[in-house]
C-alpha positions as CSV (number, residue, x, y, z in Angstrom):
1,M,98.9,113.1,90.4
2,K,96.9,113.4,87.2
3,I,95.3,116.8,86.7
4,I,91.9,116.8,85.0
5,D,89.9,119.7,83.6
6,I,86.7,120.5,85.5
7,P,84.5,123.0,83.5
8,R,82.8,125.6,85.7
9,H,79.5,125.2,83.8
10,L,78.9,121.7,85.2
11,S,76.5,121.2,88.0
12,K,77.9,121.1,91.6
13,V,77.3,117.4,91.8
14,R,79.3,116.7,88.7
15,R,82.1,119.0,89.8
16,L,82.2,117.4,93.2
17,S,82.3,113.9,91.6
18,M,85.3,114.9,89.5
19,L,87.1,116.4,92.4
20,K,86.5,113.2,94.4
21,S,88.1,111.2,91.6
22,M,91.4,113.1,92.0
23,Y,94.2,111.4,94.0
24,F,97.4,112.9,95.3
25,Y,100.3,110.7,96.1
26,M,101.8,111.9,99.4
27,S,104.5,110.8,101.9
28,R,102.1,108.6,103.9
29,A,101.2,106.7,100.7
30,E,104.9,106.1,100.0
31,E,105.3,104.7,103.6
32,L,102.2,102.4,103.0
33,D,103.6,101.2,99.7
34,E,106.9,100.2,101.5
35,V,105.1,98.3,104.2
36,L,102.8,96.5,101.8
37,A,105.6,95.6,99.5
38,S,107.5,94.1,102.4
39,V,104.5,91.9,103.3
40,V,104.0,90.8,99.7
41,D,107.7,90.0,99.3
42,E,107.6,87.9,102.4
43,Y,104.6,85.9,101.0
44,D,106.2,85.6,97.6
45,A,109.5,84.3,99.1
46,G,107.6,81.7,101.1
47,A,105.6,80.5,98.1
48,L,108.8,80.4,96.1
49,T,110.3,77.8,98.4
50,S,107.7,75.2,97.3
51,Q,107.5,74.2,101.0
52,H,104.9,74.8,103.6
53,F,105.0,78.4,104.8
54,E,102.8,80.6,106.9
55,G,100.9,83.5,105.6
56,C,101.4,87.0,106.9
57,G,99.4,90.1,107.4
58,L,99.2,93.9,107.7
59,V,97.2,96.0,110.1
60,V,96.6,99.6,109.0
61,V,95.1,101.9,111.6
62,G,94.2,105.5,111.6
63,E,91.6,107.9,113.1
64,S,88.2,107.9,111.7
65,H,88.0,110.2,108.6
66,S,91.8,110.1,108.2
67,G,91.6,108.8,104.6
68,K,93.1,105.4,105.3
69,T,90.6,103.4,103.2
70,W,91.3,105.7,100.2
71,E,95.0,105.2,100.7
72,I,94.8,101.4,101.0
73,D,92.6,101.1,97.9
74,H,95.2,103.0,95.9
75,A,98.1,101.1,97.5
76,L,96.6,97.8,96.5
77,A,95.8,99.1,93.0
78,R,99.5,100.2,92.6
79,M,100.7,96.8,93.8
80,A,98.6,95.0,91.2
81,E,99.0,97.3,88.3
82,G,101.2,96.4,85.4
83,G,100.2,92.8,85.2
84,D,103.5,91.5,86.5
85,L,103.4,88.2,88.3
86,L,104.9,87.5,91.6
87,E,108.3,85.7,91.4
88,C,106.6,82.5,92.5
89,G,104.4,82.7,89.4
90,R,101.1,83.8,91.0
91,E,99.1,86.6,89.6
92,K,98.7,89.7,91.9
93,R,95.1,89.1,92.8
94,F,93.2,90.4,95.9
95,T,89.7,91.0,97.1
96,Q,88.3,93.7,99.5
97,F,85.2,94.2,101.5
98,A,84.2,96.4,104.5
99,L,82.3,95.3,107.5
100,N,78.9,97.1,107.8
101,G,78.3,97.4,111.4
102,E,78.5,95.0,114.3
103,T,79.1,91.4,113.1
104,T,80.4,88.0,114.0
105,W,83.0,85.7,112.5
106,K,80.2,83.7,110.9
107,A,78.3,86.7,109.6
108,M,81.5,88.1,108.2
109,G,82.1,84.8,106.3
110,L,78.6,85.0,104.8
111,Q,79.3,88.6,103.8
112,I,82.5,87.5,102.1
113,T,80.8,84.8,100.2
114,K,78.5,87.4,98.7
115,E,81.4,89.5,97.7
116,L,83.0,86.5,96.0
117,G,79.8,86.0,93.9
118,Y,77.9,83.2,95.7
119,E,75.8,82.7,98.7
120,M,75.6,80.1,101.5
121,S,72.8,79.2,103.9
122,P,73.0,80.9,107.3
123,R,72.4,77.4,108.7
124,C,75.9,76.4,107.7
125,T,78.5,76.3,110.5
126,E,81.5,78.7,110.7
127,H,83.8,75.9,109.8
128,V,81.9,75.0,106.6
129,I,81.6,78.7,105.6
130,W,85.2,79.5,106.0
131,S,86.4,76.3,104.4
132,E,84.4,77.1,101.3
133,I,85.8,80.7,101.3
134,R,89.3,79.3,101.3
135,K,88.5,76.9,98.5
136,R,87.0,79.7,96.4
137,L,90.0,82.0,97.0
138,Q,92.3,79.2,96.0
139,Q,90.3,78.5,92.8
140,D,90.3,82.1,91.9
141,G,94.0,82.6,92.7
142,V,93.3,85.2,95.3
143,W,96.0,85.3,98.0
144,L,95.3,88.7,99.6
145,L,92.2,89.6,101.5
146,H,91.5,93.1,102.8
147,I,88.9,93.6,105.5
148,D,88.1,97.2,106.2
149,E,86.4,98.7,109.3
150,C,87.5,95.7,111.4
151,Q,86.7,97.3,114.7
152,H,83.0,96.4,114.1
153,M,83.9,92.8,114.5
154,F,85.0,93.2,118.1
155,Q,82.6,95.9,119.4
156,T,80.2,93.5,121.1
157,L,82.4,90.5,121.6
158,G,83.7,89.5,125.0
159,E,87.4,88.6,125.5
160,N,86.8,84.9,124.9
161,E,84.9,85.5,121.7
162,T,87.5,88.0,120.5
163,R,90.3,85.5,121.1
164,K,88.3,82.9,119.1
165,V,88.0,85.3,116.2
166,L,91.7,86.2,116.3
167,N,92.6,82.5,116.4
168,S,90.4,81.9,113.3
169,I,92.1,84.7,111.4
170,K,95.5,83.3,112.3
171,T,94.4,79.8,111.2
172,F,93.0,81.1,108.0
173,M,96.4,82.9,107.2
174,K,98.5,79.8,108.0
175,H,96.4,77.1,106.1
176,R,98.7,74.5,104.6
177,D,97.0,74.3,101.2
178,W,96.5,78.0,100.6
179,P,98.0,80.5,103.1
180,I,97.0,84.1,102.4
181,V,97.9,87.7,103.3
182,V,95.3,89.3,105.4
183,V,95.1,93.1,105.5
184,L,93.0,94.5,108.4
185,S,92.2,98.2,108.7
186,G,90.3,100.3,111.2
187,I,90.6,102.8,114.0
188,P,93.6,102.6,116.4
189,E,91.7,100.5,118.9
190,L,92.0,97.6,116.4
191,M,95.6,97.1,117.4
192,D,94.6,96.5,121.0
193,K,92.6,93.5,119.8
194,V,95.3,92.1,117.5
195,N,97.8,92.3,120.4
196,L,95.7,89.9,122.5
197,D,97.0,87.0,120.4
198,P,100.8,86.9,120.5
199,Q,101.1,84.5,117.6
200,L,98.9,86.6,115.4
201,R,100.8,89.7,116.5
202,N,104.0,88.0,115.3
203,L,102.5,87.4,111.8
204,I,101.1,91.0,111.5
205,T,103.0,94.1,110.5
206,P,101.5,97.3,112.0
207,C,101.1,100.5,110.0
208,F,99.8,103.7,111.5
209,L,98.6,106.5,109.2
210,P,98.9,109.5,111.5
211,P,97.0,112.7,111.2
212,L,98.6,115.9,109.9
213,D,101.3,117.2,112.3
214,P,101.1,121.0,112.4
215,L,104.5,121.1,114.2
216,A,106.4,119.5,111.4
217,E,108.5,121.7,109.2
218,D,106.7,120.7,106.1
219,A,103.3,120.4,107.9
220,F,101.2,122.2,105.2
221,D,103.0,121.1,102.1
222,E,100.5,118.4,101.3
223,V,97.5,120.7,102.0
224,D,99.1,123.2,99.6
225,T,99.6,120.4,97.0
226,V,95.9,119.5,97.2
227,L,94.7,123.2,97.1
228,C,96.9,123.9,94.1
229,G,95.7,120.7,92.4
230,F,92.1,121.6,92.8
231,S,92.9,125.2,91.7
232,Q,94.5,123.9,88.5
233,A,91.7,121.5,87.7
234,T,88.9,124.1,88.2
235,G,90.7,127.3,87.1
236,I,89.9,128.9,90.4
237,G,92.5,131.3,91.9
238,V,93.8,130.6,95.4
239,S,96.3,133.4,96.0
240,D,94.3,135.0,98.8
241,V,94.1,131.7,100.8
242,R,97.4,130.2,100.0
243,N,99.2,130.9,103.3
244,E,100.1,129.3,106.6
245,D,97.6,131.3,108.5
246,V,94.7,129.8,106.4
247,Y,96.2,126.4,106.4
248,A,96.6,126.3,110.2
249,R,92.9,127.3,110.7
250,L,91.8,124.8,108.0
251,C,93.6,121.9,109.7
252,H,92.6,123.0,113.2
253,G,88.9,123.2,112.2
254,H,89.1,119.6,110.9
255,G,91.0,117.9,113.6
256,N,94.2,117.7,111.5
257,L,92.6,114.7,109.7
258,Y,93.4,114.4,106.0
259,G,90.1,113.0,105.0
260,R,88.1,115.8,106.6
261,I,90.4,118.5,105.3
262,F,90.3,117.3,101.7
263,R,86.5,116.7,101.7
264,F,86.0,120.2,102.9
265,L,88.2,121.6,100.1
266,M,86.3,119.5,97.6
267,D,83.1,121.0,98.8
268,V,84.5,124.5,98.7
269,F,85.7,124.2,95.0
270,A,82.5,122.5,94.0
271,A,80.3,125.1,95.7
272,L,82.0,128.3,94.5
273,P,79.6,130.2,92.2
274,A,80.5,130.2,88.5
275,D,80.8,134.0,88.5
276,Q,83.6,134.0,91.1
277,S,87.1,133.2,90.0
278,E,89.0,133.6,93.2
279,L,88.7,131.7,96.5
280,S,88.5,134.0,99.5
281,V,88.8,133.5,103.3
282,E,85.2,134.7,103.6
283,F,83.9,132.0,101.3
284,L,85.9,129.4,103.4
285,A,84.2,130.8,106.5
286,D,80.8,130.6,104.9
287,R,81.2,126.9,103.8
288,Y,82.6,126.0,107.2
289,A,79.6,127.5,108.9
290,S,77.3,125.8,106.5
291,R,78.9,122.4,107.1
292,T,79.3,122.6,110.9
293,G,76.4,124.8,111.9
294,C,78.8,126.9,114.1
295,V,78.0,130.4,115.1
296,P,80.4,133.1,113.9
297,C,82.3,133.4,117.1
298,H,83.3,129.7,116.8
299,N,84.2,129.8,113.1
300,V,87.9,129.0,112.8
301,F,88.3,131.2,109.8
302,L,87.0,134.3,111.6
303,G,89.1,134.1,114.8
304,M,91.4,136.9,115.7
305,T,95.1,136.8,116.6
306,I,96.3,137.6,120.1
307,W,97.5,141.0,118.8
308,D,94.1,141.9,117.5
309,A,92.5,140.6,120.8
310,M,94.8,142.8,122.9
311,S,93.3,145.9,121.3
312,R,89.8,144.8,122.3
313,F,90.1,143.3,125.8
314,C,91.9,144.2,129.0
315,W,95.6,143.2,128.7
316,R,95.6,141.9,132.3
317,E,92.7,139.6,131.5
318,L,94.2,138.3,128.2
319,S,97.6,137.9,129.8
320,W,96.1,135.4,132.2
321,A,94.5,133.5,129.4
322,V,97.8,133.3,127.5
323,L,99.7,132.4,130.7
324,E,97.3,129.6,131.5
325,L,97.7,128.3,127.9
326,N,101.4,128.8,128.1
327,E,101.6,126.7,131.2
328,V,99.6,123.9,129.6
329,I,101.9,123.9,126.6
330,F,105.2,124.0,128.3
331,G,104.1,121.8,131.2
332,V,104.1,119.0,128.6
333,V,107.7,119.6,127.7
334,G,109.0,120.4,131.1
335,H,109.3,124.2,130.9
336,Q,108.6,126.1,134.1
337,T,106.2,129.1,133.9
338,G,105.1,129.4,137.5
339,R,107.5,132.1,138.3
340,D,106.5,134.3,135.3
341,R,102.8,133.7,136.1
342,A,103.3,134.7,139.8
343,K,104.8,137.9,138.6
344,G,101.9,138.5,136.2
345,L,104.3,138.5,133.2
346,P,103.0,137.6,129.8
347,P,104.9,134.9,127.8
348,Q,107.7,136.1,125.6
349,E,107.2,136.2,121.9
350,G,108.4,132.9,120.4
351,D,107.5,130.9,123.5
352,V,104.2,129.8,122.1
353,R,104.2,126.6,120.1
354,C,101.5,124.8,118.2
355,V,98.6,123.2,120.2
356,A,94.9,122.9,120.1
357,W,92.9,123.6,123.3
358,R,89.3,124.1,124.3
359,G,88.4,125.1,127.9
360,Q,87.6,127.9,130.2
361,F,89.9,130.8,130.9
362,C,89.3,134.1,132.8
363,G,85.7,133.1,133.7
364,R,84.7,133.0,130.1
365,S,83.0,129.7,129.1
366,N,83.5,127.9,125.8
367,L,86.7,129.8,124.9
368,S,88.2,128.3,121.8
369,V,91.9,128.7,121.5
370,F,94.3,127.7,118.7
371,V,98.0,128.4,118.8
372,H,100.2,128.1,115.7
373,E,103.9,129.0,116.0
374,R,103.8,132.6,117.4
375,L,100.2,133.4,116.8
376,L,97.3,132.7,119.2
377,F,93.8,132.7,117.7
378,T,91.1,133.3,120.2
379,V,87.4,133.2,119.8
380,F,85.3,134.5,122.7
């Protein structure tokens, strides 16, 4: 991670731009590097044999706004940096593009031709378009092609058309004159499409970029790294918000998705007035409300703990809410809570584990509940 200096006198747009340029190398980036290196090594070894070999591929999937495109961009840049050649003698050259909405195999080919710097007539057939793309890639020495947002290619296609596209990708990878590495990326449903073709599935290595796991022992280490990195770059103090309570609320409010969490933090550090030198929970709540339009009772940074709630509401009523949630949690892992519930007993301290839940309890509609370790945040 390279820390930059972001002066406070700059406009919010310039501060936000500089924050967006910062990158933090994390555990999932290390995992992606390993998978990508394995695919590249397989291609390199095949080319080194000087015999016919099949290309290979990588499918990277993750939830929308999980930051997968950002990670893939940096992983490919790291792979190519340094100027070293592959052992087969080829330069580390790749090209990338993203599908912009619903498309077809032919339309995607025409889009790639534009990315490569030339255009073809829409009257050309799919075969002619993709044959020209392969020739251009071979002439330019490009052997890796990254296609982002691939789910758009299959959204309106029937099963027969989907299989046709998958077969075309497979043929493109296995071409005798110029086999290539294809990196596909998109939301998890993309893997369902790839698995429709067993031969393509055997050529493809899957890689899932999971959301943040609040149950993990080091769950908030990466959030803390980013928070401290932004603090160091901007000179803004974070001692009041650097704790697990705030981190749990921050992650819960953004679906445990890295991309959404980090974009929110960028906005917070860019929007803090120049006359304020410390970041507060109140400011986090203000920015969250501004970005989501939520009312105060639904603001994740303003919710109370179960211990605070007990002093405001009838214990009997709250105990039923906790018992209902407790049953949901432990029903997943096989714990029995029916006996305690029948007796009207509240859960023992330490029974509550981390889970997100939205539903109706005790006749109150739109009750938002978040549990983290031994604390239950409730918003009525």
